[in-house]
C-alpha positions as CSV (number, residue, x, y, z in Angstrom):
1,M,65.0,95.4,62.2
2,G,67.5,98.2,62.9
3,F,65.8,100.5,60.4
4,L,62.4,99.9,61.8
5,L,63.6,100.6,65.3
6,K,65.2,103.9,64.2
7,T,62.0,104.9,62.4
8,L,59.9,104.1,65.5
9,M,62.2,106.2,67.7
10,I,62.0,109.2,65.4
11,H,58.1,109.0,65.4
12,V,58.1,108.8,69.2
13,C,60.3,111.9,69.4
14,L,58.0,113.8,67.1
15,L,54.8,112.8,68.8
16,T,56.0,113.4,72.3
17,G,57.9,116.6,71.6
18,V,60.9,115.2,73.5
19,L,64.4,116.3,72.4
20,C,66.0,113.0,71.4
21,V,69.7,112.4,71.5
22,H,71.0,110.4,68.6
23,Q,70.9,106.7,69.5
24,I,74.6,106.0,69.2
25,S,75.6,104.1,72.3
26,W,79.3,103.6,71.4
27,L,82.0,104.5,68.9
28,P,85.1,102.6,67.9
29,C,88.2,104.8,68.4
30,Q,91.9,104.8,67.6
31,W,93.6,105.1,71.0
32,T,97.1,106.6,71.0
33,D,98.8,106.1,74.3
34,E,102.2,107.6,75.2
35,H,105.0,106.1,77.1
36,V,107.4,108.8,78.2
37,F,110.9,107.9,79.5
38,L,114.4,109.3,79.9
39,K,117.1,108.1,77.5
40,A,120.6,109.5,77.8
41,G,119.2,112.4,79.8
42,L,116.7,113.2,77.2
43,V,112.9,112.8,77.3
44,E,111.7,110.3,74.8
45,T,108.1,109.5,73.9
46,E,106.9,106.1,72.5
47,L,103.5,106.2,70.8
48,I,101.4,103.1,71.4
49,H,98.4,102.6,69.0
50,R,95.5,100.5,70.1
51,M,91.8,100.2,69.4
52,A,89.4,101.5,72.1
53,V,85.7,102.0,72.6
54,L,84.0,105.3,73.4
55,Q,81.0,104.2,75.4
56,F,78.0,106.4,76.5
57,G,76.4,105.4,79.8
58,Q,76.5,105.7,83.5
59,K,79.2,105.1,86.1
60,G,79.5,101.4,86.8
61,D,78.2,100.2,83.4
62,P,79.9,97.1,82.1
63,P,82.0,97.5,79.0
64,L,80.4,96.6,75.7
65,N,83.7,95.1,74.6
66,P,85.6,93.6,77.5
67,K,88.7,93.0,75.4
68,A,89.3,96.6,74.5
69,V,90.1,99.8,76.4
70,T,86.8,101.5,77.3
71,F,86.4,105.2,77.8
72,L,83.1,105.4,79.6
73,L,81.4,108.8,79.1
74,T,79.1,109.4,82.0
75,G,76.5,112.2,82.2
76,S,77.4,115.9,82.3
77,K,75.9,119.1,81.1
78,V,77.7,118.5,77.8
79,D,76.2,115.5,75.9
80,L,78.6,114.7,73.1
81,R,76.0,112.8,71.2
82,R,74.0,116.0,70.6
83,Y,76.9,117.2,68.4
84,L,77.2,114.1,66.2
85,D,74.3,114.8,63.7
86,V,74.3,111.2,62.6
87,E,72.7,107.9,63.7
88,D,75.3,105.6,62.2
89,S,78.7,105.2,63.8
90,D,80.1,104.0,60.5
91,E,80.0,107.6,59.3
92,L,82.5,108.7,62.0
93,E,86.2,108.6,62.7
94,C,87.2,108.8,66.3
95,A,90.6,109.4,67.8
96,L,91.6,109.5,71.5
97,R,94.8,110.8,73.1
98,R,96.1,111.9,76.4
99,F,96.3,115.7,77.1
100,S,99.0,117.2,79.3
101,T,98.4,120.4,81.3
102,E,102.2,120.7,81.5
103,G,102.2,120.2,85.3
104,L,99.6,123.0,85.9
105,A,97.2,121.9,88.6
106,V,93.9,123.8,88.2
107,R,90.7,122.7,89.9
108,W,88.0,122.3,87.3
109,P,85.0,124.3,88.6
110,V,82.3,121.7,88.7
111,H,80.2,121.0,91.8
112,G,81.5,118.0,93.7
113,T,84.6,117.6,91.6
114,Q,87.8,116.2,93.1
115,G,90.9,118.3,93.3
116,Y,92.8,116.8,90.4
117,N,92.1,115.5,87.0
118,Y,93.6,113.4,84.2
119,W,92.7,114.7,80.7
120,F,92.1,113.1,77.4
121,S,91.3,114.7,74.0
122,C,88.7,113.2,71.7
123,T,88.5,114.1,68.0
124,I,85.5,113.0,66.0
125,K,85.2,113.7,62.2
126,H,82.6,112.8,59.7
127,I,84.1,110.6,56.9
128,K,82.7,112.9,54.2
129,G,83.9,116.1,55.9
130,F,80.5,117.3,57.1
131,F,81.8,118.3,60.5
132,S,84.7,118.1,62.9
133,I,84.5,117.9,66.7
134,T,87.2,118.3,69.4
135,S,86.4,117.5,73.0
136,F,88.1,117.0,76.4
137,L,87.3,114.1,78.7
138,R,87.9,114.6,82.4
139,Q,88.9,111.7,84.7
140,P,88.7,112.9,88.3
141,T,91.4,111.6,90.6
142,D,92.7,112.3,94.2
143,Q,96.0,110.4,93.8
144,S,98.3,113.0,92.2
145,P,100.0,115.7,94.3
146,P,99.7,119.3,93.1
147,G,101.7,120.1,90.0
148,Q,102.2,116.5,88.9
149,Q,99.4,115.9,86.5
150,D,101.5,115.7,83.4
151,Y,103.1,113.1,81.1
152,H,105.7,112.3,83.8
153,S,103.1,110.8,86.1
154,W,100.4,109.4,83.8
155,P,99.0,106.1,85.2
156,T,99.2,103.1,83.0
157,I,96.0,102.1,81.1
158,A,95.8,98.4,80.4
159,E,94.2,96.9,77.3
160,T,91.0,96.0,79.1
161,D,90.7,98.9,81.5
162,V,87.5,101.0,81.9
163,V,88.3,104.7,82.1
164,T,85.3,106.6,83.6
165,T,85.2,110.2,82.3
166,T,82.8,113.1,81.7
167,V,82.9,115.6,78.8
168,A,84.2,118.9,80.1
169,M,84.4,120.9,76.9
170,V,83.5,120.4,73.3
171,M,84.1,122.4,70.0
172,K,82.5,121.8,66.7
173,T,82.5,123.2,63.2
174,K,80.1,122.3,60.4
175,T,82.3,124.0,57.9
176,P,85.7,122.3,58.0
177,L,86.1,122.9,54.3
178,V,84.5,125.9,52.6
179,K,84.6,126.5,48.8
180,T,83.4,129.9,47.7
181,T,83.6,132.5,44.9
182,L,85.1,136.0,44.9
183,G,82.9,138.7,46.4
184,S,80.6,136.3,48.3
185,K,79.6,136.3,52.0
186,K,80.4,133.2,54.1
187,K,79.7,132.2,57.7
188,L,82.4,130.0,59.2
189,H,80.7,127.8,61.8
190,C,82.2,127.3,65.2
191,Q,80.3,126.4,68.4
192,F,81.4,125.2,71.8
193,G,79.9,123.8,75.0
194,L,81.1,123.7,78.6
195,D,79.9,121.6,81.5
196,H,79.5,124.6,83.8
197,K,78.1,128.1,83.7
198,G,80.1,131.3,84.2
199,A,83.3,129.9,82.8
200,N,86.2,132.2,82.1
201,F,86.9,131.6,78.5
202,T,88.7,133.2,75.6
203,V,87.7,132.8,72.0
204,E,90.0,133.8,69.2
205,W,90.0,133.6,65.4
206,H,93.2,133.6,63.3
207,W,93.9,133.4,59.6
208,Q,97.0,131.9,58.2
209,H,98.3,131.2,54.7
210,R,101.8,130.4,53.4
211,G,103.6,131.2,56.6
212,E,101.6,134.4,57.3
213,K,99.3,134.5,60.4
214,N,97.0,137.3,61.5
215,K,94.6,137.6,64.4
216,L,91.1,138.5,63.3
217,F,89.1,138.5,66.5
218,S,89.5,137.8,70.3
219,H,87.2,138.1,73.3
220,S,87.8,137.4,76.9
221,S,84.8,136.7,79.1
222,R,86.8,137.5,82.2
223,S,87.9,141.0,81.2
224,G,85.2,141.7,78.6
225,L,87.9,142.9,76.3
226,T,87.2,142.4,72.6
227,E,89.5,143.0,69.6
228,G,88.5,142.7,66.0
229,T,85.1,142.0,64.4
230,G,83.3,139.2,62.6
231,V,81.7,137.4,65.7
232,V,78.4,138.5,67.3
233,L,79.2,139.0,71.0
234,K,75.6,138.2,72.0
235,T,75.9,134.7,70.6
236,L,79.0,133.8,72.5
237,A,77.1,133.3,75.8
238,G,75.2,130.5,74.0
239,G,78.3,128.9,72.6
240,D,78.1,130.3,69.1
241,A,81.5,131.7,68.0
242,S,80.9,131.6,64.3
243,Y,82.9,134.1,62.2
244,T,81.3,136.0,59.2
245,L,83.4,136.8,56.3
246,H,81.4,139.6,54.6
247,Y,83.3,139.8,51.3
248,T,85.7,137.1,50.1
249,K,88.8,138.3,48.2
250,M,91.7,136.3,46.8
251,R,93.5,137.0,50.0
252,S,90.8,135.4,52.0
253,E,92.0,132.0,50.9
254,G,93.7,130.0,53.6
255,T,93.1,128.4,57.0
256,F,90.8,130.1,59.5
257,I,91.4,128.9,63.1
258,C,88.7,129.1,65.8
259,S,90.3,128.5,69.3
260,L,88.9,128.3,72.7
261,S,90.9,128.6,75.9
262,V,89.5,127.6,79.3
263,N,92.3,127.2,81.8
264,P,93.9,124.6,81.7
265,L,92.4,123.5,78.4
266,F,93.0,124.8,74.9
267,A,91.4,123.6,71.7
268,S,91.2,124.8,68.1
269,L,89.5,123.9,64.9
270,D,90.8,124.5,61.4
271,I,88.5,125.7,58.7
272,N,90.0,125.7,55.2
273,L,88.6,128.2,52.8
274,L,89.2,127.7,49.1
275,I,88.4,130.2,46.3
276,E,87.0,128.7,43.2
277,E,86.0,130.7,40.1
278,A,84.5,128.9,37.1
279,P,86.0,129.7,33.7
280,R,84.1,131.7,31.1
281,V,84.5,129.9,27.8
282,S,84.2,131.5,24.3
283,L,85.1,130.8,20.7
284,N,86.4,133.3,18.1
285,V,84.1,131.9,15.4
286,A,80.3,131.7,15.0
287,P,78.3,128.5,15.6
288,S,78.4,128.0,11.8
289,L,81.7,128.6,10.1
290,P,81.7,128.8,6.2
291,L,85.1,128.3,4.6
292,V,86.2,127.8,1.0
293,E,87.9,124.5,0.5
294,G,91.6,124.8,1.1
295,A,91.3,128.0,3.2
296,E,92.8,128.1,6.7
297,Q,91.3,129.6,9.8
298,K,92.8,130.1,13.3
299,I,90.3,128.7,15.8
300,V,90.6,129.9,19.4
301,C,89.0,128.6,22.5
302,Q,89.3,131.1,25.3
303,A,89.0,130.2,29.0
304,E,88.9,133.3,31.2
305,S,88.8,134.4,34.8
306,Y,89.1,131.0,36.5
307,Y,90.8,130.0,39.7
308,P,92.8,128.0,40.8
309,L,95.3,127.7,38.0
310,D,94.9,124.1,36.7
311,V,92.5,123.9,33.7
312,E,92.2,121.3,31.0
313,I,91.1,122.2,27.4
314,V,90.4,119.5,24.8
315,W,89.4,120.0,21.2
316,H,87.6,117.2,19.3
317,K,85.5,116.8,16.2
318,E,82.6,114.5,15.5
319,D,80.0,113.8,12.8
320,P,76.8,115.7,13.7
321,V,74.7,112.8,12.3
322,V,75.8,110.6,15.2
323,S,76.6,113.2,17.8
324,G,73.0,113.1,19.1
325,Q,73.0,109.3,19.6
326,R,73.4,108.2,23.2
327,V,73.9,104.5,22.5
328,G,76.4,103.2,20.0
329,A,77.7,106.6,18.9
330,P,81.4,106.6,18.1
331,L,83.7,108.5,20.4
332,P,84.6,112.0,19.2
333,E,88.1,112.3,17.6
334,V,90.5,114.3,19.8
335,L,92.4,116.8,17.8
336,P,96.2,116.6,18.0
337,N,98.7,119.4,17.9
338,I,96.6,121.9,19.9
339,L,98.6,124.9,21.0
340,L,98.2,126.7,24.3
341,S,98.9,130.3,25.0
342,S,100.8,131.3,28.2
343,H,98.6,131.8,31.3
344,K,97.5,135.4,31.9
345,H,97.3,136.4,35.5
346,N,94.4,138.9,35.8
347,L,94.3,141.8,38.2
348,D,91.7,140.1,40.5
349,G,94.0,137.0,40.9
350,T,92.2,134.8,38.4
351,Y,93.8,133.3,35.3
352,S,93.0,133.1,31.6
353,V,94.4,130.9,28.8
354,S,93.5,129.9,25.2
355,A,93.8,126.7,23.2
356,F,94.0,127.2,19.5
357,F,94.7,125.4,16.2
358,Y,94.8,126.2,12.5
359,L,91.9,124.6,10.7
360,K,92.3,123.8,7.0
361,A,89.0,123.4,5.3
362,L,88.6,120.0,3.7
363,Q,85.5,118.7,2.0
364,K,85.6,115.5,4.1
365,D,85.2,117.7,7.2
366,S,82.2,119.6,6.0
367,G,79.3,119.3,8.3
368,R,81.4,118.1,11.2
369,R,81.1,119.6,14.6
370,F,84.2,120.9,16.4
371,T,83.9,121.2,20.2
372,C,86.1,122.8,22.8
373,S,85.7,121.1,26.2
374,V,87.0,122.9,29.3
375,S,87.3,121.1,32.6
376,H,88.1,122.8,36.0
377,Q,87.7,121.8,39.6
378,S,85.0,124.5,40.1
379,I,82.6,122.8,37.8
380,R,81.1,119.3,37.9
381,V,80.8,118.8,34.1
382,P,83.0,120.4,31.4
383,I,81.9,123.6,29.7
384,K,81.5,123.0,25.9
385,K,81.4,125.4,23.0
386,S,81.0,124.1,19.4
387,F,80.8,125.2,15.8
388,I,79.9,123.3,12.6
389,L,82.3,123.6,9.6
390,N,80.6,124.3,6.2
391,V,83.1,123.8,3.4
392,Q,82.2,125.6,0.2
393,D,83.3,124.7,-3.4
394,P,85.7,127.3,-4.7
395,S,83.8,127.5,-8.0
396,N,80.6,128.4,-6.2
397,W,82.4,131.1,-4.4
398,K,83.8,132.6,-7.6
399,L,80.3,132.7,-9.1
400,Y,79.0,134.2,-5.9
401,L,81.7,136.9,-5.9
402,A,81.0,137.6,-9.6
403,V,77.3,138.1,-8.9
404,I,78.0,140.4,-5.9
405,T,80.4,142.4,-8.0
406,L,77.8,142.8,-10.8
407,V,75.2,143.9,-8.3
408,V,77.5,146.5,-6.8
409,I,78.4,147.9,-10.3
410,L,74.8,148.2,-11.3
411,C,73.8,149.9,-8.0
412,V,76.6,152.5,-8.5
413,F,76.6,153.2,-12.2
414,V,73.0,152.7,-13.4
415,P,71.7,155.8,-11.5
416,C,74.5,157.8,-13.2
417,L,73.4,156.6,-16.7
418,R,69.8,157.7,-16.0
419,K,71.0,161.2,-15.3
């Protein structure tokens, strides 16, 4: 019945041309409250974890779950549901916490707002990492004196209370994790929304990795001052603060941080960029390897120019008669005593390594397929390179060499005799 209702709603939106908000009416959330107190002259914080409900509706709506804390999101110019991109709340993880302005009392510039506010941060993530959202919920109040809206004066929220709020600010990224190759162009998504126009905001991008942190871009709407590149200024007015990385290098790997500051609020989103280069795999022998029985050949499987470091190379052999069978075929025999070279660190930051063994040609192995299988996190299935061993009888080789020798002698000396 639920599926039919969703399908009907989608058709209604398409036929009427109405922009439909995703039909999520509530979300289960992890609510982390804070109890701040003095102990031996020091400020101590006790974290209290409870389940809560993030409910979308109008002021005065009854709670959907009367036994849980309800954060009621009433209407504002920022509708959080438009950022969710899903129709099933089971795909989301939600967390709520208090947010302290550190005693700074700043009137939020919304028409009709009261002088003071209590703030809450709300983080929503897709369970498969498709997007991440950070928002701020505003609870208007006229009870706190100036300069006291901080953790020292937070009102108690009981287990069944309804906290009526509006969404004041939201940030979202559709690229919380980016995997890319060297030399590619990538757009790191970051968008934001505010519940009022003409807001004085500052957008910044930073990059950090292994203790190093650099500023890539900053723009202040108040002063108009811009530093750095990578963000299109014309798109900032519409809430698009995406950063374009034009050419990825090994140094590009790390965490890119998109931050938004609107006094007294500050939020940031982390975008982790990983470099992945698939290995190039090759053998030092041809697909068909003829060897005289008893002869020994060094067989090398080379994996080149891969990143990151971890790679797995496995050698195995199998009978070609059964290798094409999908059902009932015996598992290939894994070759023991495979030797690995030391890793080579290439100039571009990638790695190379080889796995080799010494093959002694035995008649029982003639016709068998030897396969090198290379696994790496950059590829879904292993890369395989194979050759088939063809063991020759030594007596045949002696006859073959004798014939070749005779042909050479005839080609060299017979013309001389004719002269």
